[in-house]
C-alpha positions as CSV (number, residue, x, y, z in Angstrom):
1,M,0.0,0.0,0.0
2,Q,1.5,3.3,-1.1
3,P,-0.8,6.1,0.1
4,D,1.8,8.9,0.4
5,A,0.2,11.5,-1.8
6,T,2.2,14.4,-0.3
7,G,5.6,13.3,-1.5
8,P,8.7,12.4,0.6
9,A,9.8,14.8,3.4
10,T,13.1,16.4,2.8
11,V,15.6,15.5,5.5
12,T,19.0,17.1,5.6
13,D,22.0,15.9,7.6
14,P,22.6,18.5,10.4
15,A,26.3,17.6,10.6
16,P,27.7,17.2,7.0
17,A,31.2,16.0,6.5
18,S,32.4,19.5,5.5
19,D,31.6,20.8,9.0
20,R,34.5,20.2,11.2
21,R,33.2,22.1,14.2
22,A,31.5,20.7,17.2
23,A,27.8,20.6,16.4
24,R,24.8,21.3,18.6
25,G,22.0,18.8,19.3
26,L,22.1,15.0,19.4
27,P,25.0,13.3,17.6
28,V,22.7,11.5,15.1
29,N,23.0,11.1,11.4
30,W,19.4,11.8,10.7
31,S,19.7,10.9,7.0
32,L,21.1,7.5,7.9
33,A,18.4,7.0,10.5
34,A,15.7,7.6,7.9
35,S,17.3,5.4,5.2
36,T,18.0,2.6,7.7
37,A,14.3,2.7,8.8
38,T,13.2,2.5,5.2
39,R,15.4,-0.5,4.4
40,L,14.4,-2.4,7.5
41,M,10.7,-1.6,7.6
42,P,8.3,-4.3,6.5
43,A,6.1,-3.6,3.5
44,G,2.5,-2.5,4.2
45,P,-0.6,-4.7,3.6
46,R,-1.6,-5.3,0.0
47,T,-4.6,-3.5,-1.4
48,T,-5.8,-2.0,-4.7
49,P,-4.7,1.4,-5.9
50,A,-8.4,2.5,-5.8
51,A,-8.8,1.4,-2.2
52,A,-5.6,3.1,-1.2
53,R,-6.7,6.4,-2.7
54,E,-10.1,6.1,-1.1
55,L,-8.5,5.5,2.3
56,V,-6.1,8.4,1.9
57,E,-8.9,10.9,1.0
58,R,-11.2,9.6,3.8
59,L,-8.5,10.0,6.4
60,R,-7.7,13.5,5.3
61,T,-11.3,14.4,5.6
62,D,-11.7,12.6,8.9
63,S,-8.8,14.4,10.5
64,A,-10.4,17.8,10.0
65,R,-13.8,16.5,10.9
66,A,-12.4,14.9,14.0
67,E,-10.9,18.2,15.3
68,G,-14.3,19.8,14.9
69,H,-15.8,17.2,17.2
70,V,-12.9,17.6,19.7
71,R,-13.4,21.3,19.8
72,E,-17.1,20.8,20.6
73,V,-16.3,18.5,23.5
74,T,-13.3,20.5,24.9
75,G,-14.3,24.1,24.1
76,L,-10.7,24.7,22.9
77,G,-9.6,26.1,19.6
78,A,-12.4,28.3,18.5
79,G,-11.5,30.3,15.4
80,L,-8.6,28.1,14.4
81,P,-8.7,26.6,10.9
82,L,-9.7,23.0,10.5
83,L,-6.9,21.4,8.4
84,P,-6.5,18.0,6.9
85,A,-3.8,15.6,8.0
86,D,-0.8,14.5,5.9
87,V,-1.6,10.8,5.1
88,L,1.6,8.9,4.6
89,D,3.0,5.5,4.0
90,R,5.5,3.9,6.3
91,P,8.8,5.2,4.8
92,A,7.4,8.7,4.6
93,W,6.5,8.5,8.2
94,A,10.0,7.5,9.1
95,R,11.4,10.5,7.2
96,A,9.0,12.8,8.9
97,A,9.8,11.4,12.3
98,T,13.5,12.0,11.9
99,E,12.9,15.5,10.7
100,G,10.8,16.3,13.7
101,M,13.2,14.8,16.2
102,N,16.0,16.7,14.6
103,A,14.1,20.0,15.0
104,L,13.1,19.2,18.6
105,T,16.6,18.3,19.8
106,S,18.7,20.8,17.8
107,G,18.7,23.4,20.6
108,A,20.4,21.2,23.2
109,E,23.9,22.1,24.1
110,L,25.8,18.8,24.4
111,P,29.4,18.4,25.4
112,A,31.7,19.2,22.4
113,S,33.6,16.3,20.8
114,P,36.1,16.2,18.0
115,W,34.5,15.9,14.6
116,P,35.8,12.4,13.6
117,L,34.6,10.9,16.9
118,R,31.2,12.7,16.6
119,S,30.9,11.5,13.0
120,V,31.3,7.8,14.1
121,T,28.9,8.3,17.0
122,A,26.4,10.0,14.7
123,A,26.5,7.1,12.3
124,G,26.0,4.5,15.0
125,S,23.2,6.4,16.6
126,G,21.6,6.8,13.1
127,V,21.6,3.1,12.5
128,Q,20.2,2.3,16.0
129,L,17.5,5.0,15.6
130,G,16.6,3.7,12.2
131,A,16.1,0.2,13.5
132,L,13.8,1.6,16.2
133,L,11.8,3.5,13.7
134,A,11.5,0.4,11.5
135,Y,9.9,-1.4,14.4
136,L,7.6,1.5,15.3
137,G,6.8,2.4,11.7
138,A,4.8,-0.9,11.2
139,R,2.7,-0.1,14.3
140,V,2.1,3.7,14.7
141,L,-1.3,4.8,13.5
142,G,-0.7,8.5,13.6
143,Q,1.0,11.4,15.4
144,Y,1.0,15.1,15.8
145,D,4.5,16.5,15.6
146,P,4.5,20.1,17.0
147,F,7.9,20.7,15.2
148,G,7.2,19.0,11.9
149,G,6.1,20.3,8.5
150,P,7.9,22.5,6.0
151,D,7.8,25.6,8.2
152,G,8.4,23.7,11.5
153,A,5.0,24.9,12.8
154,G,3.5,21.4,13.3
155,R,2.3,18.5,11.3
156,L,-0.5,16.0,11.8
157,I,0.3,12.6,10.3
158,V,-1.9,9.5,9.8
159,V,-0.1,6.3,8.6
160,A,-2.6,4.8,6.2
161,P,-1.2,1.3,5.8
162,N,-1.2,0.8,9.5
163,V,-4.7,2.0,10.0
164,H,-5.7,-0.4,7.2
165,A,-3.9,-3.3,8.8
166,A,-5.2,-2.6,12.3
167,T,-8.8,-2.4,11.0
168,G,-8.5,-5.9,9.7
169,T,-6.7,-7.2,12.8
170,L,-9.3,-5.7,15.2
171,G,-12.3,-6.7,13.0
172,V,-13.9,-3.3,13.3
173,D,-15.6,-0.9,10.9
174,G,-13.0,0.8,8.8
175,E,-14.7,4.2,8.6
176,Q,-15.4,4.4,12.3
177,F,-11.9,3.2,13.2
178,G,-10.2,5.7,11.0
179,L,-12.2,8.5,12.5
180,W,-11.5,7.2,16.0
181,V,-7.7,7.3,15.3
182,C,-8.0,10.8,13.9
183,L,-9.9,12.0,17.1
184,H,-6.8,11.1,19.2
185,E,-4.3,12.8,16.9
186,A,-6.5,15.8,16.3
187,T,-6.7,16.3,20.1
188,H,-2.9,16.4,20.2
189,R,-2.9,19.0,17.4
190,L,-5.5,21.1,19.3
191,Q,-3.5,20.9,22.5
192,F,-0.5,22.5,20.9
193,T,-2.3,25.0,18.7
194,A,-4.9,26.1,21.2
195,V,-2.5,26.5,24.1
196,P,0.0,29.2,23.0
197,W,2.8,28.4,25.5
198,L,2.7,24.6,25.3
199,R,5.0,24.1,22.3
200,D,7.8,26.2,23.6
201,H,7.4,24.7,27.1
202,F,7.6,21.2,25.8
203,A,10.7,22.0,23.7
204,G,12.3,23.7,26.6
205,L,11.9,20.7,28.8
206,V,13.5,18.4,26.2
207,T,16.3,20.8,25.6
208,E,17.0,21.2,29.3
209,L,17.0,17.4,29.8
210,L,19.4,16.8,27.0
211,S,21.7,19.6,28.0
212,L,22.0,18.2,31.5
213,Q,23.6,14.9,30.2
214,E,26.2,13.5,32.6
215,P,29.4,11.7,31.8
216,D,28.9,7.9,31.5
217,T,31.1,7.4,34.6
218,A,28.5,9.1,36.7
219,K,25.8,6.8,35.4
220,L,27.9,3.7,36.0
221,T,28.0,4.5,39.8
222,R,24.2,4.3,39.8
223,L,24.0,1.1,37.7
224,P,24.0,-1.5,40.5
225,E,21.0,0.2,42.2
226,A,19.3,0.5,38.8
227,I,19.8,-3.2,38.1
228,R,18.4,-4.1,41.5
229,S,15.3,-2.0,40.8
230,M,14.7,-3.9,37.6
231,R,14.3,-7.1,39.6
232,G,11.5,-5.5,41.6
233,E,10.2,-6.6,44.9
234,N,9.5,-10.3,45.5
235,G,11.3,-11.2,42.4
236,E,9.0,-9.6,39.8
237,K,10.3,-7.5,37.0
238,G,10.7,-3.8,37.6
239,D,9.8,-0.9,35.3
240,V,12.1,0.1,32.5
241,L,11.1,3.7,33.2
242,A,12.3,3.3,36.7
243,L,15.6,2.2,35.3
244,V,15.9,5.3,33.2
245,E,15.1,7.5,36.1
246,L,17.7,5.9,38.4
247,L,20.4,6.4,35.8
248,Q,19.7,10.2,35.8
249,G,21.3,12.7,38.1
250,P,19.2,14.7,40.5
251,E,18.8,17.7,38.1
252,Q,18.0,15.4,35.2
253,R,15.5,13.5,37.3
254,A,13.7,16.7,38.2
255,V,13.3,17.7,34.6
256,L,12.4,14.2,33.4
257,D,9.7,14.1,36.1
258,R,8.1,17.3,34.6
259,L,8.5,16.0,31.1
260,L,6.9,12.6,32.0
261,A,4.0,14.4,33.8
262,L,3.3,16.5,30.7
263,S,3.5,13.6,28.3
264,T,1.2,11.6,30.6
265,L,-1.3,14.4,30.6
266,L,-1.2,14.9,26.8
267,E,-1.7,11.2,26.1
268,G,-4.3,10.7,28.7
269,H,-6.2,13.8,27.7
270,A,-6.3,12.6,24.1
271,D,-7.5,9.2,25.1
272,H,-10.2,10.7,27.3
273,V,-11.4,13.1,24.6
274,M,-11.5,10.6,21.8
275,D,-13.9,8.5,23.9
276,A,-15.8,11.5,25.3
277,V,-16.8,12.3,21.7
278,G,-19.0,9.3,22.1
279,P,-21.2,7.0,20.2
280,D,-23.1,9.8,18.4
281,V,-20.0,10.2,16.3
282,V,-18.4,6.7,16.5
283,P,-21.3,4.3,17.2
284,D,-18.9,1.4,18.0
285,V,-16.6,3.4,20.2
286,A,-16.9,0.9,23.1
287,V,-16.1,-2.1,21.0
288,I,-13.2,-0.3,19.3
289,R,-11.7,0.8,22.6
290,R,-12.0,-2.7,24.1
291,R,-10.4,-4.4,21.2
292,F,-7.7,-1.7,20.7
293,T,-6.7,-2.0,24.4
294,E,-6.4,-5.8,24.1
295,R,-4.3,-5.2,21.0
296,R,-2.0,-2.9,23.0
297,R,-1.5,-5.7,25.5
298,G,-1.1,-8.5,23.0
299,G,1.6,-9.6,20.6
300,G,4.1,-12.5,20.6
301,L,6.9,-13.0,22.9
302,V,9.5,-11.1,20.8
303,D,7.1,-8.3,20.3
304,R,6.3,-8.0,24.0
305,L,10.0,-8.1,24.8
306,L,10.8,-5.3,22.3
307,R,7.9,-3.2,23.6
308,T,9.3,-3.6,27.2
309,L,12.8,-2.7,26.2
310,L,11.7,0.3,24.2
311,G,9.5,1.6,27.1
312,V,6.3,1.1,25.1
313,E,4.7,-0.7,28.1
314,A,5.5,2.3,30.3
315,K,3.8,4.5,27.7
316,M,0.7,2.4,27.8
317,R,0.5,3.1,31.5
318,Q,0.8,6.8,30.7
319,Y,-2.4,6.6,28.7
320,A,-4.3,4.9,31.6
321,V,-3.0,7.2,34.3
322,G,-3.6,10.4,32.3
323,A,-7.1,9.4,31.1
324,A,-8.1,8.5,34.7
325,F,-6.9,11.9,35.9
326,C,-9.0,13.7,33.2
327,R,-12.1,11.6,33.9
328,E,-12.0,12.3,37.6
329,I,-11.3,16.0,37.2
330,E,-14.1,16.4,34.6
331,A,-16.5,14.5,36.8
332,A,-15.7,16.9,39.7
333,V,-15.6,20.3,38.0
334,G,-16.6,19.8,34.3
335,M,-14.7,20.3,31.1
336,D,-14.1,24.0,31.9
337,G,-12.5,22.9,35.1
338,L,-10.3,20.4,33.4
339,N,-9.2,23.0,30.9
340,R,-7.5,24.8,33.8
341,V,-4.6,22.5,33.3
342,W,-3.8,24.5,30.1
343,E,-3.8,28.0,31.7
344,S,0.0,28.0,32.3
345,P,3.0,25.8,33.1
346,Q,2.2,26.3,36.8
347,T,-1.3,24.7,36.5
348,L,0.0,21.5,34.9
349,P,-0.4,18.5,37.2
350,T,2.7,16.9,38.7
351,R,3.3,13.2,38.4
352,A,2.1,12.8,42.0
353,E,-1.1,14.8,41.2
354,L,-1.8,12.7,38.1
355,A,-2.0,9.7,40.4
356,E,-4.1,11.7,43.0
357,P,-6.4,14.1,41.0
358,Q,-7.9,15.6,44.2
359,A,-4.5,16.9,45.1
360,W,-4.4,18.9,41.9
361,L,-7.9,20.2,42.6
362,R,-6.8,21.4,46.0
363,R,-3.8,23.2,44.6
364,A,-5.4,24.6,41.4
365,G,-8.6,25.4,43.2
């Protein structure tokens, strides 16, 4: 299936061979990452050209339609234009993902290193990132990249072959499922376009976290404790996210805590809103949600192992915690009360408050 009607994204290498100076941002060969992902990514499901074109056009229409429904439910975004998504195939998604990550991380001030060493490191990181994108590229249904697009102002993407494949796997109505996927991604776009400070705040947290990177020797001193934490209590496996946190220094951990709280809110809010739109728009929403949740938990042994190593399981818990927070706050004070989280960085819930919504209500009043 080749539904990429927008053409390939242009990705440039931020550290070309002619540049012998120490570069800013992550030492990643982004071009190599994109090409590696494209080579390793499995082909999409087979379909006819006519069916592919129909799906692409429907998803474009659904993305704008979905945001209209999200605005009605949340009360956010009045007056903003309703724009269609870019509907891409898997390789085009990988190119767009590397472009967005490059833009997001380019502001970080990392320790300088000689160009030859940086070049080798960038190539290795590019291959590793490409392999990761190849795995995710066969599964991601869509995303909103606040830093993507030709002008870097944001880009909503839906991956058509993955929507098509998931529809068959779940055994659900294709038109309803496509719209349901668009509801989630359109909510993300509305979060970043209707909340003026959110984009810069998110980028600032990422830049601060990357700029606080410690030498590897400092992380090694914390490795034994981190390994013990992975064994968990009573012999059960620990959380990969806990391992990441234990390998951070105190300053890094504080920033990571804020970044995780924000991402949990963003994902949980999107999940809450997509279901709050309700059966009037997606009649089979309960069936789709149940089967999709089961799909998130499923997979073979290798797939589950990869998802654990990549932190995908931790991300699934983010959806649940964030959505539960939003449900409880809306039940207590309504959607207008829930929208108070978007007033300023100071009104964002902390990770502790996400787990205890009443604590946020007491603080935010």
